[in-house]
C-alpha positions, 0 to 999 in steps of 0.5 A: 333674283335677289335685289343685289343681283338685280343691281349688279346686272343693271350696272355690270355694263358690257360683259367683255371689259377687256375690249372696252377699257383697253386693259388687256390690249397691247401697246401696238394694238392701242397704237394701231387703233389710235392711227385708225381713229386719227385717219378717220378724223382726217377724212371727216375733216377733209369731207367737212372742208370740201362741203364748206368750200362747195357751199362757198362756191355755190354762193359766190356763183349765185351772187356773182361775187368777184374774187377780188371782193372775197380777197378784200373781205378776207383781209386782202393780199399780203404785199410781202408774199407777192414775190417782190423781194428785197432790193439788191445789195451792192457787193465788191466784185473782188471780195464778197463784202458790202460796198460802202457800208460799215461792217461793224469792225475795223479796217479790212487788212486782208488782200 
């Protein structure tokens, strides 16, 4: 084997380039591969998340850490998310307009 043939053999890489660089694959096949890879990524992320949660639960149980301490350590509960809502605004029973507040326009001349 000549020197140039040896170099070509070393750097040739896989024999079937059509499957490694995607040049001969259709758009539909590439999209199918993309969906499969994205599915595998989601599964791996979910498995990792479950593993981390299991570790957290194990440590919480091992050290008898109350939930309230965890919530506080994570920044506490957001008071706006507790369902308190805003106060009820008084409205006129005849017209669905605010009572005793300025509307930003002139006097209401309607019936």
